[in-house]
C-alpha positions as CSV (number, residue, x, y, z in Angstrom):
1,M,0.0,0.0,0.0
2,D,1.5,3.3,-1.0
3,D,1.4,6.7,0.8
4,K,-1.6,7.8,-1.2
5,A,-3.9,5.2,0.1
6,T,-7.2,6.3,1.7
7,L,-7.1,5.7,5.4
8,I,-10.2,5.3,7.6
9,D,-8.8,5.2,11.1
10,S,-9.9,3.0,14.0
11,Q,-12.0,5.8,15.6
12,A,-13.9,6.6,12.3
13,D,-17.5,5.5,11.5
14,V,-18.1,6.2,7.8
15,E,-21.2,5.7,5.6
16,G,-21.2,6.3,1.9
17,K,-19.3,5.5,-1.3
18,L,-15.5,5.1,-1.4
19,T,-13.7,5.2,-4.8
20,G,-10.0,5.5,-5.7
21,K,-7.0,3.3,-5.9
22,D,-6.0,1.8,-2.5
23,A,-7.6,2.0,0.9
24,H,-6.9,0.8,4.5
25,I,-9.9,0.6,6.7
26,L,-9.3,0.3,10.5
27,G,-12.7,1.6,11.7
28,R,-16.3,1.1,10.6
29,F,-17.6,1.5,7.0
30,R,-21.0,1.0,5.5
31,G,-21.9,1.5,1.9
32,E,-20.0,0.9,-1.4
33,I,-16.3,0.6,-2.1
34,E,-14.9,0.6,-5.7
35,L,-11.1,0.6,-6.0
36,S,-8.7,0.0,-8.9
37,G,-6.1,-1.3,-6.4
38,R,-6.0,-2.9,-3.0
39,I,-8.1,-2.7,0.1
40,L,-7.0,-3.8,3.5
41,I,-9.8,-4.4,6.1
42,G,-7.7,-4.2,9.3
43,E,-8.0,-6.2,12.5
44,G,-10.8,-4.7,14.7
45,S,-12.6,-3.1,11.8
46,R,-16.2,-3.7,10.7
47,V,-17.2,-3.3,7.0
48,E,-20.7,-3.8,5.7
49,A,-20.5,-3.0,2.0
50,K,-20.6,-3.9,-1.6
51,V,-16.9,-4.1,-2.6
52,K,-15.1,-4.2,-6.0
53,A,-11.3,-4.1,-5.9
54,D,-8.3,-5.8,-7.5
55,A,-6.9,-7.3,-4.3
56,V,-8.6,-7.6,-0.9
57,E,-7.1,-8.6,2.5
58,I,-9.5,-9.1,5.4
59,A,-8.2,-9.2,9.0
60,G,-11.4,-7.7,10.5
61,E,-15.2,-8.3,10.0
62,F,-16.8,-8.1,6.6
63,K,-20.4,-8.5,5.7
64,G,-21.8,-8.0,2.2
65,E,-20.9,-8.6,-1.5
66,L,-17.2,-8.7,-2.6
67,S,-15.8,-9.0,-6.1
68,A,-12.0,-9.1,-6.5
69,R,-9.2,-10.7,-8.5
70,N,-7.4,-11.8,-5.3
71,L,-8.8,-12.3,-1.8
72,L,-6.8,-13.1,1.3
73,L,-8.7,-13.9,4.5
74,L,-6.3,-13.5,7.4
75,E,-6.3,-15.4,10.7
76,K,-8.7,-13.1,12.6
77,G,-10.9,-12.3,9.5
78,R,-14.6,-12.9,9.7
79,V,-16.6,-12.9,6.4
80,E,-20.3,-13.3,5.8
81,G,-21.7,-12.8,2.3
82,T,-21.2,-13.4,-1.4
83,L,-17.7,-13.6,-2.6
84,D,-16.4,-13.7,-6.2
85,A,-12.6,-13.9,-6.7
86,Q,-10.2,-15.5,-9.1
87,T,-8.0,-16.6,-6.2
88,I,-9.0,-17.0,-2.6
89,A,-6.6,-17.9,0.3
90,V,-8.0,-18.6,3.8
91,R,-5.6,-18.7,6.7
92,E,-6.0,-21.0,9.7
93,G,-8.4,-19.4,12.2
94,A,-10.4,-17.4,9.7
95,Q,-14.2,-17.7,9.4
96,L,-16.0,-17.7,6.1
97,N,-19.8,-18.1,5.8
98,G,-21.5,-17.5,2.5
99,S,-21.5,-18.1,-1.2
100,V,-18.2,-18.3,-3.0
101,T,-17.2,-18.2,-6.7
102,S,-13.6,-18.7,-7.4
103,G,-11.6,-19.2,-10.6
104,G,-14.8,-18.8,-12.7
105,G,-16.6,-21.8,-11.2
106,A,-20.1,-22.2,-10.0
107,K,-21.2,-20.7,-6.7
108,S,-21.4,-23.0,-3.7
109,P,-22.5,-22.4,-0.1
110,V,-19.5,-22.3,2.3
111,A,-19.1,-22.6,6.0
112,A,-15.4,-22.7,7.0
113,H,-14.1,-22.2,10.5
114,A,-10.6,-22.6,12.1
115,G,-8.4,-24.6,9.9
116,G,-8.8,-22.5,6.9
117,A,-10.6,-25.2,4.9
118,V,-13.2,-24.1,2.4
119,A,-16.1,-26.6,2.2
120,G,-18.6,-26.5,-0.5
């Protein structure tokens, strides 16, 4: 993430539409996010949104619809919703509940907890 990334700090509570290149969310965000680059949803953050970005890393809580080329769900990440990504990596300890499309395949319901396994 470069110096020009949008930062929503841990004390912020934002509602609306975020557009641009890169973003780092540490607080709360509700609405829509459309980025040409990367978004990091930090540990302790809460995002409820429709998201489109090139790369997404989730260490906090995410609820909504997500479309990305690459998705990384980190150890403390919690995701609920509809995910569409070419590649998805789920680290041990992460939680993923919802519908997943990866690599252009068909959607399948998913419930994955600790262990990082994606069932479906």
